[in-house]
C-alpha positions in Angstrom: -45.3 8.8 7.6 -42.6 9.9 5.1 -44.6 9.6 1.9 -41.5 8.2 0.3 -41.7 4.7 -1.1 -39.8 2.1 0.9 -37.8 1.0 -2.2 -36.3 4.4 -2.5 -35.1 4.2 1.1 -33.5 0.8 0.3 -31.8 2.2 -2.7 -30.4 5.2 -0.8 -29.3 2.8 2.0 -27.6 0.6 -0.6 -25.8 3.6 -2.1 -24.6 4.7 1.4 -23.3 1.2 2.2 -21.6 0.9 -1.2 -19.8 4.2 -0.7 -18.7 3.2 2.8 -17.3 -0.1 1.5 -15.6 1.6 -1.4 -13.8 4.0 0.9 -12.9 1.2 3.3 -11.5 -1.1 0.6 -9.6 1.8 -0.9 -7.8 2.5 2.4 -7.0 -1.2 2.8 -5.6 -1.4 -0.7 -3.4 1.6 -0.2 -2.1 0.2 3.1 -1.2 -3.1 1.4 0.5 -1.3 -1.5 2.5 0.8 0.9 3.6 -2.2 2.8 4.7 -4.0 -0.4 6.6 -0.8 -1.5 8.3 -0.5 1.9 9.4 -4.2 1.8 10.7 -3.8 -1.8 12.5 -0.6 -0.7 14.2 -2.3 2.2 15.4 -5.2 0.0 16.8 -2.7 -2.5 18.6 -0.8 0.2 20.1 -4.0 1.6 21.3 -4.9 -1.9 22.9 -1.4 -2.2 24.6 -1.7 1.1 25.9 -5.2 0.3 27.3 -3.9 -3.1 28.9 -0.9 -1.3 30.6 -3.2 1.2 31.7 -5.5 -1.6 33.2 -2.6 -3.5 35.0 -1.3 -0.4 36.5 -4.8 0.1 37.7 -4.8 -3.5 39.2 -1.3 -3.2 41.1 -2.3 0.0 42.5 -5.4 -1.8 43.8 -3.2 -4.6 45.3 -0.7 -2.2 47.4 -3.3 -0.5 
């Protein structure tokens, strides 16, 4: 039929499956990392906002 040994076809199929899984896993990892970064960023922004409000309250106390 093809004159190509069956084991070569299996090896090529394995390479194709490995490449697909590597790309799929890479995308999932990037998504997870981005989610973690976004969560850490929102926590940081909340802390900055709280600090800003605290400083504003202190300034108002000194002004009076």
